[in-house]
Each structure stands twice: as structure tokens, then as C-alpha cells.
VMD Tcl script that draws the C-alpha trace (Angstrom):
set ca {
  {59.04 -21.03 83.31}
  {58.12 -24.16 81.39}
  {57.17 -23.56 77.77}
  {53.81 -25.25 77.57}
  {50.99 -25.25 75.06}
  {48.65 -22.38 74.49}
  {45.66 -23.47 76.56}
  {42.09 -22.44 75.83}
  {41.40 -19.08 74.19}
  {38.32 -17.04 74.90}
  {35.90 -16.50 72.05}
  {35.36 -12.81 71.67}
  {34.47 -10.33 68.98}
  {37.24 -7.83 68.35}
  {36.32 -4.21 67.75}
  {37.63 -2.94 64.47}
  {39.70 0.16 64.85}
  {40.35 2.53 61.98}
  {43.31 4.84 61.81}
  {43.05 8.05 59.84}
  {45.63 8.35 57.10}
  {48.31 10.84 58.05}
  {48.73 13.91 55.90}
  {52.31 14.73 54.97}
  {53.97 17.23 57.32}
  {54.20 20.64 55.71}
  {55.63 24.10 56.27}
  {53.62 27.22 55.42}
  {55.65 30.07 53.95}
  {54.94 33.78 54.15}
  {53.82 33.62 50.51}
  {50.83 31.51 51.41}
  {52.19 28.45 49.63}
  {52.77 25.07 51.25}
  {56.07 23.22 51.05}
  {55.97 19.48 51.84}
  {58.81 18.63 54.22}
  {59.50 15.51 52.21}
  {60.33 17.74 49.24}
  {63.06 19.65 51.04}
  {66.20 18.59 49.30}
  {68.65 21.50 49.51}
  {70.60 22.09 52.76}
  {72.43 25.28 53.65}
  {75.94 25.38 52.23}
  {77.70 25.66 55.56}
  {75.62 23.39 57.78}
  {76.72 19.89 56.90}
  {79.16 19.70 54.05}
  {82.67 19.27 52.84}
  {83.94 21.50 49.93}
  {82.58 19.21 47.21}
  {79.19 19.03 48.90}
  {79.21 22.81 49.42}
  {79.73 23.37 45.69}
  {76.85 21.05 44.88}
  {74.66 22.73 47.47}
  {75.53 26.20 46.14}
  {74.52 25.15 42.63}
  {71.27 23.72 43.95}
  {70.57 26.96 45.82}
  {71.04 28.96 42.63}
  {68.60 26.74 40.76}
  {66.09 26.95 43.55}
  {66.45 30.73 43.73}
  {65.86 31.13 39.99}
  {62.77 28.94 40.11}
  {61.45 30.80 43.14}
  {62.05 34.23 41.51}
  {60.11 33.10 38.46}
  {57.17 32.08 40.64}
  {57.41 35.34 42.59}
  {57.26 37.47 39.41}
  {54.14 35.62 38.36}
  {52.58 36.39 41.73}
  {53.75 40.07 41.46}
  {55.35 39.98 44.92}
  {57.90 42.78 45.24}
  {59.82 41.86 48.38}
  {62.73 39.47 47.99}
  {62.85 39.03 51.77}
  {60.16 36.40 51.46}
  {62.44 34.37 49.22}
  {65.24 34.42 51.78}
  {62.83 33.26 54.45}
  {61.66 30.33 52.33}
  {65.25 29.33 51.49}
  {66.10 29.43 55.20}
  {63.21 27.14 56.07}
  {64.20 24.72 53.32}
  {67.85 24.63 54.35}
  {67.14 24.43 58.07}
  {64.62 21.64 57.64}
  {66.97 19.43 55.64}
  {69.93 19.94 57.97}
  {67.78 19.05 60.97}
  {66.47 15.97 59.17}
  {69.99 14.92 58.28}
  {71.03 15.21 61.92}
  {68.07 13.12 63.01}
  {68.75 10.42 60.42}
  {72.49 10.15 60.85}
  {73.75 6.68 59.95}
  {74.67 4.29 62.78}
  {78.27 4.11 63.91}
  {80.10 1.48 61.86}
  {81.68 0.22 65.08}
  {78.32 -0.60 66.66}
  {77.46 -4.33 66.67}
  {74.69 -5.60 64.41}
  {72.23 -6.57 67.13}
  {68.50 -5.97 67.32}
  {67.43 -6.50 70.95}
  {70.15 -4.56 72.74}
  {70.93 -0.81 72.35}
  {73.84 -0.68 69.92}
  {75.22 2.68 70.91}
  {75.20 1.77 74.60}
  {77.05 -1.47 73.85}
  {79.75 0.38 71.95}
  {80.09 3.00 74.68}
  {80.46 0.31 77.33}
  {83.05 -1.52 75.27}
  {85.05 1.69 74.78}
  {84.75 2.48 78.48}
  {86.12 -0.92 79.43}
  {89.07 -0.51 77.07}
  {89.82 2.89 78.60}
  {89.50 1.57 82.14}
  {86.62 3.95 82.85}
  {83.87 1.41 83.50}
  {83.93 -1.05 86.38}
  {80.74 -2.96 87.08}
  {79.85 -6.21 88.90}
  {78.15 -7.38 85.70}
  {81.57 -7.92 84.11}
  {82.73 -10.26 86.87}
  {79.53 -12.25 86.47}
  {79.93 -12.28 82.70}
  {83.43 -13.69 82.92}
  {82.28 -16.35 85.37}
  {79.32 -17.30 83.19}
  {81.46 -17.33 80.04}
  {84.07 -19.56 81.68}
  {81.25 -21.95 82.56}
  {79.94 -21.77 78.98}
  {83.39 -22.80 77.73}
  {82.69 -26.17 79.36}
  {79.49 -26.69 77.36}
  {80.12 -29.58 75.00}
  {78.91 -29.20 71.40}
  {75.39 -30.57 70.94}
  {73.42 -31.85 67.96}
  {69.87 -32.90 67.11}
  {71.42 -36.00 65.52}
  {72.38 -37.31 68.97}
  {68.84 -38.33 70.00}
  {67.94 -42.01 70.26}
  {64.34 -41.59 69.05}
  {63.85 -40.90 65.36}
  {61.25 -38.33 64.25}
  {58.34 -39.57 62.10}
  {60.31 -38.45 59.05}
  {63.07 -40.90 59.88}
  {65.61 -38.05 59.70}
  {67.45 -37.40 62.96}
  {68.32 -33.94 61.70}
  {64.67 -32.98 62.25}
  {63.97 -31.36 65.61}
  {61.75 -33.48 67.89}
  {60.01 -32.79 71.19}
  {56.96 -33.87 73.18}
  {54.19 -31.64 74.56}
  {55.01 -31.02 78.23}
  {51.51 -30.76 79.68}
  {50.01 -33.90 78.15}
  {49.72 -37.20 80.03}
  {48.52 -40.77 79.40}
  {44.79 -41.19 79.90}
  {44.44 -43.61 82.85}
  {41.01 -44.68 81.61}
  {42.46 -46.12 78.41}
  {44.40 -49.42 78.26}
  {47.25 -47.89 76.25}
  {46.83 -44.37 77.66}
  {45.99 -42.96 74.23}
  {45.10 -40.34 73.33}
  {46.90 -38.28 75.95}
  {44.98 -35.73 78.05}
  {46.02 -32.23 79.04}
  {47.00 -31.10 82.56}
  {47.95 -27.46 82.28}
  {51.15 -26.55 84.08}
  {52.02 -30.12 85.08}
  {55.11 -31.33 83.23}
  {55.12 -34.95 82.09}
  {58.62 -36.36 82.72}
  {58.33 -38.31 79.47}
  {59.53 -35.17 77.67}
  {63.03 -36.00 78.92}
  {63.12 -38.90 76.45}
  {63.96 -36.36 73.76}
  {66.50 -33.65 74.54}
  {66.33 -31.44 71.43}
  {64.47 -28.67 73.25}
  {66.83 -28.49 76.19}
  {69.90 -28.92 74.00}
  {68.94 -26.10 71.66}
  {68.29 -23.87 74.68}
  {71.75 -24.76 76.00}
  {73.41 -23.94 72.70}
  {71.70 -20.56 72.35}
  {72.28 -19.61 76.00}
  {75.96 -20.56 75.96}
  {76.55 -18.89 72.59}
  {74.89 -15.66 73.73}
  {77.01 -15.54 76.88}
  {80.22 -16.34 75.01}
  {79.49 -13.75 72.33}
  {78.88 -11.04 74.92}
  {82.11 -12.00 76.68}
  {84.05 -11.87 73.42}
  {82.57 -8.50 72.51}
  {83.19 -6.81 75.87}
  {86.33 -8.59 77.08}
  {87.99 -9.15 73.71}
  {89.18 -12.72 74.39}
  {89.18 -14.87 71.27}
  {88.77 -18.10 73.24}
  {85.13 -17.17 73.88}
  {84.50 -16.61 70.17}
  {86.23 -19.88 69.25}
  {83.90 -21.93 71.43}
  {80.78 -19.99 70.43}
  {81.65 -20.66 66.79}
  {82.09 -24.37 67.44}
  {78.71 -24.63 69.17}
  {76.96 -22.87 66.29}
  {78.68 -24.89 63.58}
  {77.74 -28.22 65.16}
  {74.09 -27.35 65.82}
  {73.31 -25.33 62.69}
  {75.93 -25.71 59.97}
  {77.86 -28.98 59.82}
  {76.20 -31.41 57.36}
  {76.72 -34.34 59.72}
  {75.18 -32.72 62.79}
  {73.05 -29.71 61.79}
  {69.39 -29.21 62.55}
  {66.99 -28.97 59.63}
  {65.36 -25.50 59.64}
  {61.86 -26.50 60.72}
  {59.81 -27.55 63.76}
  {57.47 -29.99 62.05}
  {57.75 -32.42 64.97}
  {57.83 -30.07 67.95}
  {55.53 -30.70 70.92}
  {53.80 -33.71 69.47}
  {50.90 -35.16 71.48}
  {50.79 -38.96 71.56}
  {47.53 -40.23 70.16}
  {46.79 -36.89 68.47}
  {49.63 -35.67 66.28}
  {53.36 -35.77 65.60}
  {53.86 -32.03 66.00}
  {51.89 -28.81 66.20}
  {52.12 -25.04 65.98}
  {52.50 -24.54 69.72}
  {55.91 -26.18 69.43}
  {57.30 -22.90 68.06}
  {57.34 -21.55 71.61}
  {60.42 -23.72 72.15}
  {62.54 -21.52 69.87}
  {61.39 -18.23 71.34}
  {65.00 -17.32 72.22}
  {66.09 -17.07 68.58}
  {66.34 -13.30 69.07}
  {69.29 -14.01 71.37}
  {70.86 -16.23 68.72}
  {70.89 -13.55 66.02}
  {72.28 -11.00 68.47}
  {75.04 -13.43 69.43}
  {76.03 -13.75 65.78}
  {76.21 -9.96 65.50}
  {78.46 -9.77 68.55}
  {80.86 -12.32 67.02}
  {81.50 -10.11 64.02}
  {85.18 -9.25 63.87}
  {86.32 -12.48 65.45}
  {89.03 -14.43 63.64}
  {87.07 -17.59 64.35}
  {83.74 -16.46 62.88}
  {84.23 -16.58 59.11}
  {82.31 -15.15 56.18}
  {81.28 -18.71 55.37}
  {79.86 -19.12 58.89}
  {77.93 -15.86 58.56}
  {76.52 -16.83 55.18}
  {75.57 -20.28 56.46}
  {73.66 -18.88 59.42}
  {71.90 -16.31 57.26}
  {70.80 -19.07 54.89}
  {69.62 -21.29 57.76}
  {67.65 -18.45 59.35}
  {66.13 -17.48 55.99}
  {64.89 -21.04 55.49}
  {63.49 -21.21 59.02}
  {61.76 -17.86 58.49}
  {60.21 -19.14 55.27}
  {59.04 -22.29 57.06}
  {57.49 -20.20 59.86}
  {55.55 -18.11 57.38}
  {54.31 -20.85 55.04}
  {54.02 -24.12 56.98}
  {50.76 -25.12 58.64}
  {52.43 -25.23 62.05}
  {53.74 -21.73 61.50}
  {50.38 -20.40 60.39}
  {48.69 -21.98 63.40}
  {51.13 -20.33 65.79}
  {50.79 -16.96 64.05}
  {47.06 -17.15 64.75}
  {47.55 -17.82 68.47}
  {46.17 -14.96 70.56}
  {48.19 -15.41 73.75}
  {51.92 -15.62 74.54}
  {52.41 -18.05 71.67}
  {51.36 -15.41 69.16}
  {53.56 -12.83 70.86}
  {56.67 -14.98 70.66}
  {55.85 -16.03 67.12}
  {56.13 -12.35 66.23}
  {59.36 -11.99 68.22}
  {60.97 -14.85 66.29}
  {59.66 -13.75 62.91}
  {60.81 -10.16 63.34}
  {64.24 -11.16 64.67}
  {64.86 -13.52 61.76}
  {63.56 -10.99 59.23}
  {65.86 -8.26 60.54}
  {68.83 -10.61 60.60}
  {68.25 -11.78 57.02}
  {67.65 -8.28 55.66}
  {63.90 -8.68 55.12}
  {63.15 -5.37 56.81}
  {59.70 -4.86 55.30}
  {58.47 -8.16 56.74}
  {59.73 -7.09 60.16}
  {58.14 -3.66 59.88}
  {54.79 -5.08 58.76}
  {54.59 -7.48 61.69}
  {55.59 -4.79 64.18}
  {53.13 -2.25 62.78}
  {50.34 -4.78 63.28}
  {51.47 -5.81 66.77}
  {49.80 -2.90 68.54}
  {46.30 -3.92 67.54}
  {46.94 -7.62 66.98}
  {48.82 -8.32 70.21}
  {48.67 -5.50 72.76}
  {45.08 -4.38 72.18}
  {43.85 -7.98 72.16}
  {45.86 -9.26 75.12}
  {45.85 -6.37 77.60}
  {42.79 -5.02 79.39}
  {42.42 -1.29 80.22}
  {43.48 -2.04 83.80}
  {46.57 -3.98 82.64}
  {45.35 -7.53 83.17}
  {46.18 -10.15 80.52}
  {43.08 -12.40 80.55}
  {44.44 -15.06 78.20}
  {47.36 -15.65 80.57}
  {45.19 -15.47 83.70}
  {43.37 -18.61 82.54}
  {46.52 -20.64 83.13}
  {47.51 -22.57 86.24}
  {50.73 -20.53 86.36}
  {49.01 -17.22 85.66}
  {51.62 -14.90 87.20}
  {54.43 -16.67 85.38}
  {52.64 -16.60 82.04}
  {51.55 -12.97 82.46}
  {55.18 -12.06 83.07}
  {56.38 -14.22 80.19}
  {53.97 -12.61 77.74}
  {54.86 -9.14 78.98}
  {58.54 -9.93 78.39}
  {57.62 -10.90 74.84}
  {55.73 -7.64 74.30}
  {58.72 -5.72 75.65}
  {60.94 -7.62 73.24}
  {58.70 -6.50 70.38}
  {59.12 -2.96 71.69}
  {62.90 -3.29 71.48}
  {62.76 -4.84 68.02}
  {60.43 -2.09 66.85}
  {63.12 0.51 67.46}
  {65.07 -0.97 64.53}
  {62.40 0.04 62.03}
  {60.87 3.11 63.63}
  {57.82 1.40 65.17}
  {57.09 2.71 68.67}
  {55.23 0.12 70.70}
  {56.35 1.63 74.03}
  {53.75 4.38 73.69}
  {51.10 2.47 71.75}
  {47.74 2.69 73.46}
  {44.15 2.11 72.46}
  {41.50 4.78 73.14}
  {40.43 2.87 76.27}
  {44.02 2.62 77.57}
  {45.32 -0.83 76.65}
  {49.12 -0.69 76.60}
  {52.21 -2.53 77.84}
  {53.00 0.15 80.41}
  {49.74 -0.64 82.21}
  {50.38 -4.37 81.84}
  {53.60 -3.91 83.78}
  {52.08 -1.66 86.42}
  {49.31 -4.21 87.00}
  {51.88 -6.87 87.93}
  {54.13 -4.70 90.12}
  {52.23 -4.91 93.44}
  {51.99 -8.69 93.11}
  {55.64 -9.39 92.27}
  {56.77 -7.08 95.09}
  {54.51 -8.83 97.60}
  {52.42 -5.74 98.33}
  {49.31 -7.60 97.25}
  {48.39 -11.27 97.12}
  {48.09 -12.76 93.64}
  {44.37 -13.51 93.11}
  {44.78 -16.13 90.37}
  {46.41 -19.55 90.12}
  {50.18 -19.99 90.41}
  {50.86 -23.65 91.13}
  {54.64 -23.26 91.23}
  {56.82 -20.66 92.93}
  {57.22 -17.43 91.00}
  {60.81 -16.23 90.75}
  {61.54 -12.51 90.78}
  {64.29 -13.01 88.19}
  {61.53 -13.58 85.64}
  {60.43 -9.94 85.79}
  {63.45 -7.99 87.09}
  {65.00 -7.55 83.60}
  {61.65 -6.24 82.32}
  {61.59 -3.68 85.12}
  {65.13 -2.59 84.27}
  {64.20 -2.07 80.62}
  {61.03 -0.21 81.65}
  {63.12 2.20 83.74}
  {65.08 3.12 80.62}
  {62.17 3.30 78.19}
  {59.78 5.21 80.47}
  {62.51 7.30 82.12}
  {61.39 6.21 85.56}
  {64.09 5.11 87.97}
  {61.49 3.60 90.32}
  {61.31 0.55 88.07}
  {65.04 -0.04 88.41}
  {64.78 0.39 92.18}
  {61.99 -2.19 92.25}
  {64.05 -4.58 90.13}
  {66.93 -4.36 92.58}
  {64.60 -4.63 95.56}
  {63.08 -7.94 94.45}
  {66.20 -9.32 92.74}
  {69.56 -7.85 93.78}
  {71.32 -10.09 91.25}
  {69.77 -8.10 88.40}
  {72.73 -5.72 88.76}
  {75.02 -8.57 87.76}
  {73.15 -9.42 84.56}
  {75.17 -8.20 81.59}
  {72.19 -7.90 79.24}
  {70.60 -5.41 81.66}
  {73.71 -3.21 81.91}
  {73.19 -1.31 78.60}
  {69.73 -0.23 79.75}
  {71.05 0.83 83.15}
  {73.66 2.91 81.38}
  {70.99 4.53 79.19}
  {69.05 5.50 82.29}
  {72.10 7.02 83.99}
  {72.99 9.27 81.04}
}
mol new
graphics top color blue
foreach p $ca { graphics top sphere $p radius 0.5 }
foreach p [lrange $ca 0 end-1] q [lrange $ca 1 end] { graphics top cylinder $p $q radius 0.2 }
display resetview
């Protein structure tokens, strides 16, 4: 799928939706009083504690009992049985809450798009010789190929950006061509879906994609197979592209997807870094490697923090944030990934909480169609691409307790329907009724189907994924979701 510009957006008036404020959950005691669950602070002495905690809990119970007895005398209630019942509810509620909010396993990798617990279970299973899967053979093959990827740098390009600094990322808009009616061809005109070969004059886009793809593969191989050689090369690739003063990329996309005769860069260029969520996961998978140092980690966190700040405050970033189609979706994916990686959790949560109304409700029709993607000349490809982005937001939302998997508007706009709308077309059961000027590849949607099987507990999606793309079983990033479904 080529990453093109946003295309035309339909002018429409959005219905404002109001959500009623939630009242705090409460428990009603036999005394007729109401106890907010958020106020339950005293667990039962035997349910969750070591000796020191038990002593503390016992003391807290005594204090609570005294306070409750005082209130009971004032109410002239004779039976102490009520007090025991209240104490039981308090203790039971806190213990249950503690079980639900147990901290993550310290051995789990710090990733945000893959299920941490499943990754750790797979890794342990490999070490114990209990898990054998074709995905591991493919991973080793892909990682061995990635070892051959030479380090790349934005400073290697022959064309200087308008800033004069080769460390600035530079690319040309793919769907814009010289105007044959003008002597110098300027300004360029747009041909949606048709890639102008002039973009090959600048390789920053392809090179960054290569770095992120190779690093992600190498990091997964290091994590699962435990071979330091994979981490060594992944570290080298990251240092050259992002960290070394002589070769690093400046953390901005001021000159991405420029259109000759119009501008030197624009907001739609941010679609070219849509795989940054894979980058931050790769860094998390490298943790523990002898090659990946604390200095490397700090350097990447600082680079990502600066890029995040640029996304939020630059004009290009603001323009892309306002995009209503796949560009807006992947803007959110990048912003949330970077915010989670750099510890800015509230930014991530805010974007994800708004995504239901701002992205899903706006982009998906009640029957599952995505009108803003159907306008394109590669409508099936772009519908799938945007759906993959919405699914990625669903995965990211799990990190901060935002459930986009089950978000739905009153008239039924949701990502589940968006997937179901595409299924008969990607399986060949029905003919695609919109434009698709290049061949659609099943591998574009098979990972989405595999994730859907896990999230919606429906094995039919996995069966469909395998039916249209047997190689999906060899994709290592799909394996954790397959394992979740099988448990």
C-alpha cells in the first residue's frame, strides 16, 4: 500500500453526542447507608497479606469497627450482625479490586501494541521446549536477512532540504505529477493512487521504513531466541538513524511530502512515519540486551519526546491531527505510541478517549463502510489500511483502560462492523463495488483478522485469515494473538 496524501474530504455536519457523567459505583448496606467503592480501603486480614500487612490490616479493622459502632449507637441499631456484614463487603471489595489491578509481571517486555503476558509466556515456552511453531522458523529467516541490512542515515541523500540541513527528513508527495500544460510543469497536479517515480530521488521515506522494519524483526528475534547478535545489529541501526550526531535524523517532518510548485512539506507527510509504534515496541524488546545501553534508551526517549512535541505543536502536525480519514487515524496511532513510550500517559489516554467519537464515529457508517476511504482510487486498500489503524488504536487503548473494541454509537458505528463489511470482498465472495486500481493483497488484512479473532473471541476470523493468506501462520507478530485465542 503506497502512503499517499489524504485526498478530498466530504463536508458534513457532525452530530454532537453527549455522554452522561457516570456516578461512582456504590454498595448499599443493610443499614440503609451507601458506601462508595472507591472509599474501600481495608482488606480482610487473611486475603492478601504478609505478616506485616496483616498487622496493619488488623489495626485498620479495629479503627473501622470503632467508628462503625459509634455510628450504630447514634442510629440506635441493636444488632451487631449488620456491622459484620458491612465489614465483609468492605474487605471483599478491596481484595477483589486488588486482584483485578495486580501489577504487571516485571519480566514482561515494555511494549504497547503486542500482548505482554502472551509474549512472556511464549518466551518461557520456547526456553522450556514446549512451544514449536512455524512462526519461529520464519522469524529466524527474516532476522538473518535483517542482519544484512546496512546502517542507513538521512544524511546520505544527495538533495538538501530547504533548510540546508541534511539531517532534516525529506520526501516528495507520491501522487503529484508535472502539469503537462505548463512549460515547467509547475505547479504539480494530483493523480490519486498513481505514484510519480520522481519520489525515488529522495530515499528518506524508504530508508526509515527499512530501519524500523529491520529493527522490529531483529528485536523480536533477540527477545524470543535470545541471540545477542540480533540485538547488536538492531542497536547499530538505531544509533545511526536516530542517535549519532553525524548521522541522526532531526525529530521533525517539516519537509515530508512536499509538492513542487506548492510547498516544501505538509501535514500529510506524517503518514510516512505511521510505523513508529513498531519502533517503540522494538526498543522495549531490546531491554536486557548487553548491546542496548542506558544511554541508548535515554537518547531514544529524548528523540521521541521531541518528535512528539513537534507533532503536537507544529503546523504540519496540527494539520494532520485535523485530517478526518486514515491520516488522522495514524496521527493518533503515532501520538499515542510516543506518549506511552515517553511516559506521558495522560496525553495518550486523552487521545484514545476521544478516538471513539473523533475517528470511529466519523469514519465508519452504520453498515461498516468507510466513506472517506471509498473516495480513493485504491478504496479497498485504503479501507483496510484505515481499519488496521483503528485496530492499532484498540490495542494501544488497552494500556490505559480505554476500550475501543466495543465502542459503538447509538446507530451502530464501530470497528467490528467495519471489518465485517470488508470480509465478503477480501474473501472473493462478493465483487468490490468501488475503485481499486492496483491488485489488493490478502496479507494487508490477514493480521487484522487474526487480531479480531482474539479480541472478539471468534475463531472464524482466524480461519478466514488462514484461508486467504496461509502465510499468516508464519508471521511472528500474529502468534501472540493466536495464543490468546487458544487459551
